[in-house]
C-alpha positions as CSV (number, residue, x, y, z in Angstrom):
1,M,0.0,0.0,0.0
2,T,2.5,2.6,-1.0
3,G,0.8,3.7,-4.2
4,I,-1.0,6.9,-5.1
5,L,-4.8,7.2,-5.2
6,L,-6.7,9.7,-7.3
7,V,-9.9,10.6,-5.6
8,K,-12.6,12.4,-7.6
9,Q,-15.9,13.8,-6.2
10,I,-18.8,12.7,-8.4
11,K,-21.8,13.8,-6.3
12,S,-22.7,16.8,-4.2
13,V,-22.7,16.8,-0.4
14,I,-25.9,18.9,-0.3
15,G,-28.4,17.1,2.0
16,K,-25.8,14.6,3.2
17,P,-25.0,14.0,6.9
18,E,-22.5,16.3,8.5
19,K,-20.0,13.4,9.0
20,H,-19.9,12.8,5.2
21,R,-19.4,16.5,4.5
22,R,-16.4,16.6,6.9
23,V,-14.9,13.5,5.3
24,V,-15.2,14.9,1.8
25,K,-13.6,18.2,3.0
26,S,-10.8,16.4,4.7
27,L,-10.0,14.6,1.4
28,G,-9.4,18.1,0.0
29,L,-12.5,18.1,-2.3
30,K,-14.5,21.3,-2.6
31,K,-16.2,21.1,-6.0
32,L,-17.7,18.4,-8.2
33,H,-15.3,16.6,-10.6
34,Q,-12.3,17.9,-8.6
35,V,-9.5,15.3,-8.4
36,K,-6.9,15.1,-5.6
37,E,-3.9,12.8,-5.1
38,H,-3.5,10.9,-1.8
39,S,-1.0,8.3,-0.6
40,D,-2.6,4.8,-0.3
41,T,-2.9,4.5,3.5
42,P,-5.5,2.7,5.6
43,S,-6.8,6.0,6.9
44,I,-7.4,7.4,3.4
45,R,-9.0,4.1,2.3
46,G,-11.3,4.3,5.3
47,M,-12.4,7.8,4.4
48,I,-13.0,6.7,0.8
49,N,-15.1,3.8,2.0
50,T,-17.2,6.1,4.2
51,V,-18.2,8.3,1.3
52,S,-17.9,5.8,-1.5
53,H,-21.3,6.9,-2.8
54,L,-19.9,10.5,-3.3
55,V,-16.4,9.8,-4.7
56,I,-14.5,7.5,-7.1
57,A,-10.9,6.4,-6.3
58,E,-8.5,5.1,-8.8
59,E,-4.9,3.9,-8.4
60,K,-2.3,5.9,-10.3
């Protein structure tokens, strides 16, 4: 797990629980279709799993 993950926001956080909004914000995503790079760590994987209905993650 030393790779790079590309995380892209595909759905809005409007109307979603506050916890999901905070997770998306902590991933560095502010707008739809924005892409951020993150190292592949268990904590990042957990955040992605929490908001898997709002984001897409791909290995680089």
